[in-house]
Residue, then its C-alpha position, 0 to 999 in steps of 0.5 A: m643520818k646526815t642530808r646532802i646539805q649537812k655532808a656538803t657543808y663539812y666536806l667545804a670545811t675541810i677543804f678550806s681547814c686543808i687549804f688553810i694549812v697548805s697557805c700557811a707555808s713560810t716560804k714560797v718561790t715567787s718567780v723563776w726564770m730560765d735559758s731557754k737555750k740550756a733546756g735538756t743541759s744537766y749539772n751534777d757537780i755543784l759548788i754551793i755558795g751562800i753570801a751572808e752576813e754571818e758566817h754561821n748562816r752560811r756554813l749552815f745554808e751551804e751545809q743543808f744544800t750539799t746535804q740534800l743534793n748529795a742525797a739526791g745523788v748529785e755531786s756538790e761542795v760547800s764554797y766554805n772549805m775553798l773561799p774562807e771567811g773573809t775571802t772576795i767572793d768575785r770571778d778571780s777567786v771562785s774560778a782560782a778555786i774550781k780549778g782542776k776540779d769536776i764543778d760544772a755549775v755553781i749556785v749561789t744564793h743571797m738575801v735581797s731585802v727584808k721589809e716589815e709586812t702588816v696584815y689584818r687577822q680575822n679574830m680567831d675564835y671561830r672554828p668550824t662545829y657540825g653541830y652549828y649546821n643543823g638548823l638555822y637558829n644553831y647556825y645563824p647567832h654562831v656565826n653572827s657573833y663571830v664576824q661581830q667581833p674585831g680583828y686585829y693587825t700583825t707585822h711580820d718580817v718578810v724575807i727575800l732571797e735570789t738564788n742563782l744557777y750559773e754554768v762554769k764552762s760558759e760563765e753564764l746565769v742558767w736559772s734564777a729565782q726569787s723567794r719570798s719568806f713570811a714570818p721566818e722563826s729563824a734562819k734555819e726554817v728558811i735555809d730548809e724550806l729554800v733549799n727544798l723548793v730549789i732542789k725541787d724545781l731544779k730536777e723538774k726542769g732537768l738542770i741537776k741529775s744523779k750520776 
């Protein structure tokens, strides 16, 4: 039978493994601001604007955003149909594009920066193994051999994006968030994760609702 210490050690190892898995998420929202005066205000017909260097990424972002919003029962439209490639996106062009429509809010996402980040990683040979916890003279050599091995440095791209929600009627900024994507494998990965996080926060704050 497992002793209490063995059981506790096993459970701790499991918990730390779960924490490691969660912490590996590539994209995280790092800051959120909301206009307190707009508390209780919801929007249900939203224009999605993705500002990107490549038209492909813009379309990918807008389509993914509208797909998830529509699935949640929130009306939304991509901007590339109303503001085609080459159009200057400003107050006049957006106002003209949405004139006569039921759109009551606009979400705009753009890239703030891309920077390199160097991370020190410990040697990954170590894996928690229950058998090593049976006694000091099994556990100590195993752990000692692991900690004596040198780690290494890796350099990754970090993508910082800003997403803003504006109210059409007042033209005021209602909600803003910055996100951080660590070592993304593709633009699609960043978009998928960001859209999920943004929609979740907007729902929690009551800024979007189903019709």
